[in-house]
N, CA, C and O of each residue as an XYZ file, in Angstrom:
764
protein
N     -21.764    -24.425      9.906
C     -20.777    -23.601      9.235
C     -19.770    -24.531      8.551
O     -19.277    -25.472      9.173
N     -19.465    -24.271      7.277
C     -18.525    -25.156      6.595
C     -17.086    -24.881      7.045
O     -16.805    -23.866      7.682
N     -16.193    -25.796      6.707
C     -14.810    -25.743      7.192
C     -14.070    -24.491      6.728
O     -13.276    -23.932      7.484
N     -14.315    -24.045      5.498
C     -13.619    -22.870      4.978
C     -14.036    -21.626      5.747
O     -13.191    -20.817      6.131
N     -15.324    -21.472      5.972
C     -15.796    -20.306      6.724
C     -15.258    -20.346      8.149
O     -14.827    -19.321      8.676
N     -15.277    -21.492      8.763
C     -14.746    -21.626     10.125
C     -13.260    -21.254     10.154
O     -12.818    -20.537     11.052
N     -12.489    -21.740      9.172
C     -11.066    -21.406      9.068
C     -10.872    -19.898      8.956
O     -10.023    -19.331      9.644
N     -11.653    -19.244      8.097
C     -11.527    -17.796      7.907
C     -11.880    -17.035      9.182
O     -11.222    -16.053      9.526
N     -12.905    -17.482      9.873
C     -13.335    -16.801     11.097
C     -12.339    -16.977     12.237
O     -12.293    -16.143     13.141
N     -11.544    -18.040     12.213
C     -10.635    -18.322     13.327
C      -9.170    -18.004     13.028
O      -8.326    -18.159     13.911
N      -8.851    -17.576     11.839
C      -7.465    -17.319     11.459
C      -6.863    -16.197     12.321
O      -7.525    -15.202     12.616
N      -5.615    -16.379     12.709
C      -4.878    -15.331     13.435
C      -3.485    -15.220     12.827
O      -2.916    -16.203     12.352
N      -2.951    -14.007     12.850
C      -1.578    -13.799     12.386
C      -0.615    -14.306     13.438
O      -0.916    -14.328     14.631
N       0.547    -14.711     12.967
C       1.609    -15.102     13.886
C       2.095    -13.855     14.622
O       2.077    -12.757     14.067
N       2.522    -14.026     15.854
C       3.147    -12.927     16.567
C       4.528    -12.722     15.959
O       5.243    -13.693     15.708
N       4.911    -11.472     15.721
C       6.103    -11.199     14.924
C       7.392    -11.761     15.509
O       8.327    -12.030     14.754
N       7.478    -11.946     16.806
C       8.685    -12.499     17.384
C       8.642    -13.997     17.593
O       9.559    -14.562     18.188
N       7.593    -14.656     17.114
C       7.390    -16.068     17.416
C       7.237    -16.922     16.166
O       6.378    -17.801     16.099
N       8.085    -16.651     15.178
C       8.118    -17.463     13.961
C       9.509    -18.073     13.877
O      10.511    -17.376     14.041
N       9.567    -19.360     13.624
C      10.845    -20.064     13.617
C      10.921    -21.014     12.429
O      10.044    -21.008     11.566
N      11.963    -21.822     12.388
C      12.074    -22.862     11.372
C      11.224    -24.053     11.799
O      10.918    -24.175     12.986
N      10.841    -24.909     10.912
C      11.193    -24.898      9.505
C      10.366    -23.891      8.704
O       9.247    -23.530      9.067
N      10.962    -23.466      7.619
C      10.286    -22.592      6.663
C       9.604    -23.453      5.614
O       9.900    -24.642      5.495
N       8.703    -22.865      4.862
C       8.161    -23.618      3.726
C       9.297    -24.033      2.784
O      10.265    -23.293      2.603
N       9.170    -25.197      2.202
C      10.132    -25.619      1.175
C       9.957    -24.722     -0.048
O       8.996    -23.957     -0.123
N      10.864    -24.811     -0.987
C      10.730    -24.016     -2.214
C       9.409    -24.310     -2.917
O       8.726    -23.398     -3.384
N       9.056    -25.592     -2.988
C       7.801    -25.977     -3.638
C       6.596    -25.408     -2.881
O       5.653    -24.904     -3.492
N       6.637    -25.491     -1.566
C       5.537    -24.938     -0.765
C       5.474    -23.426     -0.896
O       4.384    -22.855     -0.941
N       6.625    -22.771     -0.958
C       6.646    -21.315     -1.106
C       6.025    -20.892     -2.438
O       5.291    -19.906     -2.501
N       6.322    -21.632     -3.483
C       5.686    -21.345     -4.774
C       4.173    -21.536     -4.668
O       3.411    -20.730     -5.204
N       3.731    -22.590     -3.986
C       2.293    -22.813     -3.788
C       1.671    -21.637     -3.044
O       0.594    -21.167     -3.412
N       2.346    -21.160     -2.000
C       1.847    -20.031     -1.214
C       1.761    -18.780     -2.077
O       0.731    -18.106     -2.094
N       2.829    -18.467     -2.787
C       2.831    -17.254     -3.619
C       1.833    -17.369     -4.765
O       1.212    -16.376     -5.146
N       1.674    -18.565     -5.316
C       0.720    -18.779     -6.406
C      -0.710    -18.472     -5.965
O      -1.534    -18.046     -6.774
N      -1.001    -18.687     -4.693
C      -2.358    -18.413     -4.195
C      -2.752    -16.957     -4.413
O      -3.938    -16.649     -4.540
N      -1.780    -16.065     -4.456
C      -2.075    -14.653     -4.684
C      -2.440    -14.326     -6.121
O      -2.993    -13.262     -6.400
N      -2.135    -15.232     -7.026
C      -2.375    -14.934     -8.441
C      -3.854    -14.937     -8.805
O      -4.225    -14.489     -9.890
N      -4.695    -15.433     -7.915
C      -6.144    -15.405     -8.185
C      -6.830    -14.278     -7.417
O      -8.055    -14.258     -7.305
N      -6.049    -13.350     -6.893
C      -6.632    -12.217     -6.161
C      -7.377    -11.296     -7.124
O      -7.031    -11.217     -8.303
N      -8.403    -10.598     -6.622
C      -9.070     -9.602     -7.461
C      -8.046     -8.590     -7.971
O      -7.228     -8.084     -7.203
N      -8.097     -8.302     -9.260
C      -7.091     -7.449     -9.897
C      -7.753     -6.700    -11.047
O      -7.811     -7.194    -12.173
N      -8.254     -5.495    -10.750
C      -8.952     -4.686    -11.741
C      -8.072     -4.513    -12.986
O      -6.956     -4.002    -12.897
N      -8.571     -4.930    -14.110
C      -7.852     -4.787    -15.370
C      -6.838     -5.885    -15.642
O      -6.187     -5.883    -16.687
N      -6.696     -6.828    -14.709
C      -5.724     -7.902    -14.911
C      -4.300     -7.393    -15.064
O      -3.534     -7.927    -15.866
N      -3.940     -6.368    -14.306
C      -2.629     -5.724    -14.459
C      -1.473     -6.499    -13.829
O      -0.320     -6.330    -14.228
N      -1.773     -7.338    -12.859
C      -0.749     -8.111    -12.147
C       0.400     -7.216    -11.667
O       1.545     -7.433    -12.064
N       0.117     -6.214    -10.820
C       1.159     -5.275    -10.388
C       2.070     -5.819     -9.296
O       3.054     -5.171     -8.941
N       1.762     -6.998     -8.756
C       2.518     -7.534     -7.624
C       3.935     -7.929     -8.019
O       4.187     -8.481     -9.090
N       4.848     -7.618     -7.102
C       6.245     -8.031     -7.257
C       6.729     -8.546     -5.911
O       6.364     -8.011     -4.864
N       7.557     -9.593     -5.943
C       8.025    -10.248     -4.721
C       9.528    -10.495     -4.804
O      10.031    -10.946     -5.833
N      10.230    -10.204     -3.741
C      11.642    -10.587     -3.631
C      11.767    -11.412     -2.358
O      11.385    -10.969     -1.275
N      12.304    -12.609     -2.504
C      12.382    -13.556     -1.389
C      13.763    -13.486     -0.743
O      14.795    -13.542     -1.412
N      13.741    -13.361      0.576
C      14.965    -13.443      1.377
C      14.837    -14.659      2.294
O      13.799    -14.880      2.918
N      15.913    -15.439      2.361
C      15.941    -16.630      3.203
C      17.375    -16.803      3.694
O      18.221    -15.962      3.390
N      17.675    -17.852      4.433
C      19.043    -17.988      4.956
C      20.140    -17.933      3.892
O      21.286    -17.615      4.208
N      19.807    -18.237      2.642
C      20.818    -18.212      1.583
C      21.182    -16.795      1.149
O      22.278    -16.569      0.638
N      20.273    -15.840      1.346
C      20.576    -14.467      0.926
C      20.201    -13.419      1.974
O      20.042    -12.243      1.645
N      20.060    -13.840      3.233
C      19.759    -12.869      4.289
C      20.846    -11.803      4.404
O      20.556    -10.656      4.743
N      22.093    -12.174      4.123
C      23.175    -11.194      4.215
C      22.924    -10.012      3.286
O      23.247     -8.873      3.625
N      22.355    -10.277      2.126
C      22.009     -9.202      1.187
C      21.009     -8.244      1.820
O      21.167     -7.026      1.739
N      19.979     -8.803      2.450
C      18.970     -7.976      3.116
C      19.601     -7.188      4.266
O      19.332     -5.997      4.420
N      20.430     -7.842      5.068
C      21.057     -7.180      6.216
C      21.988     -6.064      5.742
O      22.004     -4.981      6.326
N      22.762     -6.325      4.687
C      23.686     -5.305      4.169
C      22.939     -4.075      3.670
O      23.315     -2.947      3.990
N      21.886     -4.284      2.891
C      21.150     -3.135      2.356
C      20.404     -2.417      3.475
O      20.293     -1.191      3.454
N      19.896     -3.159      4.442
C      19.198     -2.533      5.571
C      20.175     -1.707      6.411
O      19.835     -0.615      6.866
N      21.369     -2.220      6.613
C      22.379     -1.472      7.363
C      22.731     -0.186      6.633
O      22.813      0.876      7.251
N      22.940     -0.272      5.319
C      23.245      0.923      4.529
C      22.079      1.920      4.583
O      22.288      3.124      4.728
N      20.862      1.408      4.467
C      19.684      2.276      4.495
C      19.533      2.960      5.853
O      19.207      4.145      5.916
N      19.768      2.223      6.936
C      19.634      2.796      8.275
C      20.711      3.849      8.528
O      20.442      4.892      9.124
N      21.927      3.568      8.072
C      23.007      4.561      8.231
C      22.714      5.812      7.391
O      23.093      6.919      7.773
N      22.050      5.635      6.268
C      21.634      6.777      5.450
C      20.632      7.635      6.220
O      20.712      8.863      6.206
N      19.685      6.974      6.894
C      18.666      7.688      7.675
C      19.221      8.267      8.969
O      18.885      9.388      9.353
N      20.071      7.498      9.636
C      20.608      7.874     10.947
C      22.122      7.651     10.968
O      22.589      6.620     11.452
N      22.890      8.611     10.447
C      24.345      8.413     10.376
C      25.008      8.173     11.735
O      26.060      7.537     11.802
N      24.410      8.670     12.812
C      25.019      8.554     14.140
C      24.505      7.358     14.936
O      24.748      7.277     16.140
N      23.811      6.442     14.302
C      23.236      5.313     15.034
C      24.345      4.479     15.679
O      25.372      4.204     15.058
N      24.123      4.087     16.915
C      25.084      3.250     17.620
C      24.980      1.797     17.194
O      23.972      1.368     16.633
N      26.041      1.044     17.470
C      26.076     -0.360     17.067
C      24.972     -1.182     17.723
O      24.371     -2.034     17.069
N      24.692     -0.937     19.018
C      23.651     -1.697     19.715
C      22.277     -1.434     19.115
O      21.496     -2.361     18.897
N      21.990     -0.163     18.851
C      20.686      0.169     18.261
C      20.589     -0.384     16.839
O      19.527     -0.844     16.420
N      21.699     -0.340     16.101
C      21.708     -0.890     14.748
C      21.419     -2.390     14.805
O      20.608     -2.900     14.032
N      22.076     -3.084     15.710
C      21.873     -4.528     15.833
C      20.424     -4.860     16.179
O      19.844     -5.795     15.627
N      19.846     -4.091     17.093
C      18.450     -4.296     17.493
C      17.509     -4.068     16.304
O      16.564     -4.827     16.087
N      17.787     -3.016     15.547
C      16.958     -2.683     14.393
C      17.049     -3.751     13.316
O      16.034     -4.183     12.772
N      18.253     -4.167     13.017
C      18.479     -5.152     11.956
C      17.943     -6.528     12.349
O      17.452     -7.271     11.499
N      18.038     -6.869     13.636
C      17.593     -8.201     14.070
C      16.105     -8.428     13.802
O      15.672     -9.572     13.663
N      15.327     -7.363     13.729
C      13.895     -7.508     13.462
C      13.634     -8.091     12.076
O      12.582     -8.679     11.829
N      14.590     -7.925     11.185
C      14.420     -8.474      9.837
C      14.553     -9.988      9.819
O      14.154    -10.643      8.855
N      15.110    -10.537     10.878
C      15.281    -11.996     10.969
C      14.179    -12.626     11.831
O      14.413    -13.616     12.523
N      12.990    -12.047     11.780
C      11.861    -12.547     12.571
C      11.388    -13.907     12.118
O      10.728    -14.629     12.866
N      11.725    -14.249     10.908
C      11.223    -15.490     10.322
C      12.273    -16.025      9.364
O      13.116    -15.265      8.887
N      12.237    -17.320      9.075
C      13.227    -17.881      8.153
C      13.031    -17.476      6.692
O      13.951    -17.608      5.885
N      11.847    -16.988      6.351
C      11.593    -16.468      5.001
C      10.931    -15.104      5.141
O       9.957    -14.934      5.874
N      11.488    -14.138      4.416
C      10.931    -12.783      4.376
C      10.706    -12.444      2.906
O      11.627    -12.527      2.093
N       9.484    -12.066      2.577
C       9.155    -11.712      1.201
C       8.864    -10.215      1.156
O       7.903     -9.743      1.763
N       9.698     -9.475      0.436
C       9.438     -8.052      0.204
C       8.380     -7.962     -0.890
O       8.476     -8.629     -1.920
N       7.364     -7.120     -0.650
C       6.211     -7.049     -1.556
C       5.995     -5.600     -1.980
O       5.945     -4.698     -1.143
N       5.868     -5.389     -3.277
C       5.547     -4.045     -3.748
C       4.664     -4.091     -4.981
O       4.525     -5.115     -5.650
N       4.070     -2.929     -5.253
C       3.234     -2.765     -6.441
C       4.061     -2.034     -7.488
O       4.514     -0.912     -7.264
N       4.254     -2.679     -8.629
C       4.952     -2.045     -9.738
C       3.894     -1.389    -10.614
O       3.036     -2.055    -11.194
N       3.981     -0.071    -10.692
C       2.943      0.683    -11.400
C       2.797      0.198    -12.836
O       3.763      0.122    -13.595
N       1.553     -0.128    -13.181
C       1.208     -0.546    -14.532
C       0.377      0.584    -15.139
O      -0.661      0.951    -14.589
N       0.815      1.124    -16.238
C       0.128      2.297    -16.787
C      -0.530      2.044    -18.137
O      -0.997      2.985    -18.778
N      -0.576      0.780    -18.581
C      -1.177      0.505    -19.876
C      -2.692      0.690    -19.876
O      -3.302      0.819    -20.937
N      -3.293      0.701    -18.701
C      -4.729      0.965    -18.593
C      -4.910      2.081    -17.577
O      -4.037      2.303    -16.737
N      -6.007      2.769    -17.642
C      -6.256      3.907    -16.756
C      -6.821      3.433    -15.411
O      -7.952      3.758    -15.049
N      -6.019      2.670    -14.690
C      -6.436      2.152    -13.387
C      -5.537      2.795    -12.340
O      -4.320      2.611    -12.377
N      -6.122      3.554    -11.398
C      -5.302      4.309    -10.446
C      -4.452      3.410     -9.553
O      -4.792      2.256     -9.289
N      -3.332      3.979     -9.096
C      -2.380      3.223     -8.281
C      -3.008      2.665     -7.009
O      -2.679      1.536     -6.646
N      -3.898      3.385     -6.301
C      -4.503      2.770     -5.112
C      -5.205      1.441     -5.405
O      -5.204      0.549     -4.556
N      -5.798      1.297     -6.582
C      -6.432      0.020     -6.935
C      -5.378     -1.052     -7.201
O      -5.607     -2.227     -6.914
N      -4.233     -0.663     -7.741
C      -3.157     -1.614     -7.982
C      -2.555     -2.085     -6.651
O      -2.248     -3.265     -6.481
N      -2.392     -1.148     -5.718
C      -1.896     -1.511     -4.384
C      -2.899     -2.425     -3.688
O      -2.510     -3.382     -3.018
N      -4.179     -2.135     -3.845
C      -5.211     -2.993     -3.253
C      -5.109     -4.412     -3.812
O      -5.266     -5.378     -3.065
N      -4.849     -4.550     -5.103
C      -4.707     -5.879     -5.705
C      -3.521     -6.621     -5.095
O      -3.608     -7.814     -4.806
N      -2.411     -5.906     -4.901
C      -1.231     -6.528     -4.304
C      -1.547     -6.990     -2.884
O      -1.204     -8.111     -2.508
N      -2.191     -6.145     -2.100
C      -2.516     -6.515     -0.727
C      -3.544     -7.645     -0.661
O      -3.505     -8.462      0.260
N      -4.455     -7.698     -1.619
C      -5.376     -8.836     -1.693
C      -4.602    -10.123     -1.994
O      -4.900    -11.178     -1.435
N      -3.607    -10.027     -2.882
C      -2.783    -11.195     -3.197
C      -2.073    -11.693     -1.944
O      -2.038    -12.896     -1.685
N      -1.507    -10.773     -1.167
C      -0.817    -11.166      0.059
C      -1.804    -11.781      1.051
O      -1.473    -12.756      1.727
N      -2.997    -11.229      1.143
C      -4.012    -11.811      2.028
C      -4.281    -13.262      1.677
O      -4.398    -14.111      2.562
N      -4.379    -13.546      0.388
C      -4.608    -14.929     -0.038
C      -3.390    -15.806      0.246
O      -3.533    -16.983      0.578
N      -2.205    -15.238      0.116
C      -0.988    -15.991      0.413
C      -0.922    -16.339      1.898
O      -0.513    -17.440      2.266
N      -1.325    -15.399      2.742
C      -1.361    -15.657      4.187
C      -2.345    -16.786      4.490
O      -2.042    -17.684      5.275
N      -3.511    -16.736      3.873
C      -4.500    -17.795      4.092
C      -3.961    -19.145      3.620
O      -4.162    -20.162      4.283
N      -3.287    -19.153      2.489
C      -2.717    -20.398      1.975
C      -1.658    -20.930      2.934
O      -1.672    -22.111      3.281
N      -0.733    -20.062      3.368
C       0.325    -20.491      4.292
C      -0.273    -21.044      5.578
O       0.163    -22.079      6.082
N      -1.264    -20.352      6.097
C      -1.900    -20.785      7.342
C      -2.589    -22.133      7.154
O      -2.536    -22.993      8.034
N      -3.232    -22.311      6.008
C      -3.923    -23.585      5.753
C      -2.936    -24.742      5.640
O      -3.302    -25.901      5.840
N      -1.686    -24.425      5.320
C      -0.645    -25.447      5.208
C       0.068    -25.673      6.541
O       0.998    -26.475      6.628
N      -0.379    -24.955      7.586
C       0.202    -25.118      8.906
C       1.366    -24.193      9.213
O       2.019    -24.338     10.246
N       1.631    -23.240      8.323
C       2.730    -22.303      8.550
C       2.246    -21.033      9.242
O       1.068    -20.680      9.201
N       3.192    -20.370      9.870
C       2.930    -19.074     10.497
C       3.192    -17.991      9.459
O       4.109    -18.106      8.646
N       2.386    -16.949      9.492
C       2.550    -15.838      8.554
C       2.108    -14.546      9.216
O       1.140    -14.516      9.976
N       2.834    -13.484      8.913
C       2.433    -12.149      9.349
C       2.924    -11.160      8.296
O       3.975    -11.360      7.687
N       2.161    -10.101      8.089
C       2.444     -9.079      7.073
C       2.646     -7.769      7.801
O       1.733     -7.267      8.455
N       3.861     -7.207      7.687
C       4.225     -5.996      8.418
C       4.945     -5.015      7.495
O       5.358     -5.363      6.388
N       5.084     -3.793      7.975
C       5.893     -2.812      7.246
C       7.189     -2.590      8.026
O       8.126     -3.374      7.876
N       7.269     -1.561      8.842
C       8.506     -1.224      9.542
C       9.263     -0.150      8.784
O       8.909      0.193      7.656
N      10.294      0.373      9.400
C      11.024      1.518      8.842
C      11.584      1.254      7.445
O      11.584      2.157      6.609
N      12.060      0.038      7.174
C      12.687     -0.261      5.891
C      11.700     -0.152      4.734
O      12.090      0.123      3.599
N      10.437     -0.367      5.025
C       9.408     -0.309      3.990
C       9.289      1.073      3.363
O       8.794      1.210      2.244
N       9.739      2.092      4.078
C       9.584      3.474      3.615
C      10.923      4.095      3.209
O      11.022      5.311      3.047
N      11.932      3.271      3.048
C      13.279      3.770      2.824
C      13.648      3.747      1.337
O      13.606      2.685      0.716
N      14.010      4.901      0.754
C      14.328      4.943     -0.680
C      15.576      4.149     -1.067
O      15.672      3.671     -2.197
N      16.525      4.001     -0.153
C      17.712      3.190     -0.447
C      17.292      1.739     -0.692
O      17.765      1.096     -1.630
N      16.399      1.232      0.159
C      15.890     -0.129     -0.013
C      15.060     -0.237     -1.289
O      15.173     -1.220     -2.021
N      14.236      0.757     -1.556
C      13.425      0.743     -2.779
C      14.315      0.659     -4.013
O      14.015     -0.086     -4.946
N      15.414      1.423     -4.024
C      16.349      1.358     -5.157
C      16.957     -0.031     -5.286
O      17.126     -0.542     -6.393
N      17.282     -0.635     -4.158
C      17.833     -2.002     -4.157
C      16.880     -2.973     -4.846
O      17.312     -3.867     -5.573
N      15.587     -2.793     -4.613
C      14.588     -3.673     -5.220
C      14.374     -3.381     -6.704
O      13.767     -4.183     -7.415
N      14.865     -2.248     -7.166
C      14.633     -1.858     -8.554
C      13.341     -1.092     -8.746
O      12.856     -0.947     -9.868
N      12.784     -0.602     -7.648
C      11.564      0.182     -7.746
C      11.864      1.513     -8.421
O      12.950      2.070     -8.263
N      10.897      2.013     -9.171
C      11.042      3.298     -9.852
C       9.896      4.214     -9.419
O       8.974      3.787     -8.724
N       9.969      5.462     -9.836
C       8.930      6.439     -9.489
C       7.561      5.878     -9.865
O       7.364      5.375    -10.971
N       6.636      5.971     -8.941
C       5.280      5.477     -9.159
C       5.029      4.118     -8.536
O       3.880      3.774     -8.259
N       6.094      3.322     -8.304
C       5.934      2.041     -7.618
C       5.656      2.320     -6.141
O       6.009      3.381     -5.625
N       5.028      1.369     -5.472
C       4.728      1.549     -4.051
C       5.038      0.275     -3.273
O       4.532     -0.806     -3.574
N       5.893      0.442     -2.257
C       6.199     -0.698     -1.402
C       5.001     -0.973     -0.516
O       4.379     -0.042     -0.005
N       4.670     -2.249     -0.327
C       3.475     -2.620      0.437
C       3.803     -3.226      1.792
O       3.126     -2.911      2.771
N       4.818     -4.083      1.890
C       5.139     -4.674      3.181
C       6.034     -5.882      3.053
O       6.485     -6.244      1.966
N       6.282     -6.503      4.208
C       7.083     -7.714      4.285
C       6.186     -8.851      4.773
O       5.514     -8.729      5.796
N       6.184     -9.943      4.039
C       5.465    -11.140      4.432
C       6.478    -12.074      5.086
O       7.396    -12.566      4.430
N       6.301    -12.314      6.391
C       7.186    -13.189      7.162
C       6.548    -14.574      7.239
O       5.376    -14.711      7.591
N       7.336    -15.603      6.904
C       6.823    -16.976      6.871
C       7.748    -17.927      7.610
O       8.970    -17.786      7.567
N       7.160    -18.879      8.275
C       7.910    -19.912      8.975
C       6.941    -20.810      9.718
O       5.840    -21.088      9.243
N       7.360    -21.256     10.881
C       6.556    -22.128     11.722
C       6.277    -21.414     13.033
O       7.119    -20.668     13.534
N       5.099    -21.643     13.583
C       4.754    -21.037     14.869
C       5.714    -21.525     15.949
O       5.782    -22.725     16.217
N       6.453    -20.614     16.568
C       7.250    -20.972     17.748
C       6.309    -21.059     18.937
O       6.532    -21.818     19.880
N       5.269    -20.275     18.869
C       4.235    -20.261     19.897
C       2.939    -19.881     19.204
O       2.855    -18.833     18.563
N       1.948    -20.715     19.328
C       0.655    -20.416     18.706
C       0.066    -19.174     19.363
O       0.023    -19.082     20.590
N      -0.388    -18.219     18.555
C      -1.042    -17.063     19.153
C      -2.379    -17.477     19.749
O      -3.017    -18.417     19.276
N      -2.791    -16.777     20.778
C      -4.087    -17.125     21.362
C      -5.211    -16.810     20.379
O      -5.095    -15.909     19.549
N      -6.282    -17.556     20.488
C      -7.439    -17.239     19.651
C      -7.977    -15.889     20.101
O      -7.789    -15.466     21.242
N      -8.644    -15.234     19.181
C      -9.151    -13.891     19.470
C     -10.672    -13.905     19.496
O     -11.317    -14.633     18.741
N     -11.215    -13.110     20.356
C     -12.648    -12.852     20.309
C     -12.864    -11.790     19.244
O     -12.455    -10.640     19.404
N     -13.487    -12.175     18.196
C     -13.719    -11.253     17.077
C     -14.987    -10.444     17.322
O     -15.971    -10.966     17.846
N     -14.961     -9.180     16.947
C     -16.182     -8.375     17.097
C     -17.238     -8.815     16.092
O     -16.916     -9.397     15.057
N     -18.452     -8.544     16.390
C     -19.541     -8.798     15.446
C     -19.471     -7.727     14.357
O     -19.297     -6.545     14.652
N     -19.605     -8.136     13.129
C     -19.459     -7.229     11.998
C     -20.556     -6.162     11.964
O     -20.357     -5.089     11.393
N     -21.683     -6.442     12.556
C     -22.802     -5.498     12.489
C     -22.429     -4.116     13.025
O     -22.977     -3.111     12.573
N     -21.519     -4.058     13.966
C     -21.147     -2.755     14.531
C     -20.351     -1.890     13.551
O     -20.141     -0.702     13.800
N     -19.912     -2.479     12.447
C     -19.149     -1.736     11.450
C     -19.949     -1.452     10.185
O     -19.411     -0.924      9.211
N     -21.226     -1.801     10.198
C     -22.074     -1.649      9.020
C     -23.029     -0.490      9.238
O     -23.629     -0.349     10.304
N     -23.160      0.342      8.206
C     -24.185      1.365      8.239
C     -25.196      1.069      7.142
O     -24.869      0.457      6.125
N     -26.427      1.511      7.362
C     -27.496      1.369      6.389
C     -27.731     -0.070      5.983
O     -27.892     -0.382      4.804
N     -27.749     -0.941      6.978
C     -27.999     -2.355      6.730
C     -29.449     -2.663      7.011
O     -29.939     -2.458      8.121
N     -30.121     -3.150      6.010
C     -31.523     -3.556      6.154
C     -31.630     -5.034      5.831
O     -30.936     -5.540      4.950
N     -32.483     -5.705      6.531
C     -32.688     -7.116      6.274
C     -33.194     -7.284      4.851
O     -34.242     -6.747      4.492
N     -32.455     -8.025      4.046
C     -32.824     -8.157      2.619
C     -33.695     -9.388      2.364
O     -34.108     -9.634      1.231
N     -33.966    -10.141      3.392
C     -34.790    -11.347      3.180
C     -36.250    -11.053      3.368
O     -37.083    -11.949      3.228
């Protein structure tokens, strides 16, 4: 088995509470994000959009998240608010990811979202190959219209998730992967 296939078969996501500093440098982050630009993209629409949060602008993310949570739950207590907001600081770099609807070609939005998620998949593989920890999650903020407005999203755009990047505080255990054959129907030996 070649090294790339072995890497793909053994890749694991970082555990969401176990990502720490150091974060990728700016140059490394561009390399990671650039890896998504070769993702399959029906029609070449490039619907992916990214907003980067890091220690220099985490306050912006925390402020908008606090406003969004108070919008959803006006009676939320300070302790619960702190617990909720602290999850956004799971990693030293958080990338908000969404699909900006492209309508110049007749390509449905689910295909555009798929292209964005394929781009993130490639970014995760790139980050992991560089020795960084990465995990892609949603959470309550991903579905919040106050946050969507903050990002400049408009009707038809779709938020996809948050890409958390940093260094493994604790390596996740390797996983026993299932055999793919159990998920295949109508498979006949083609040789």
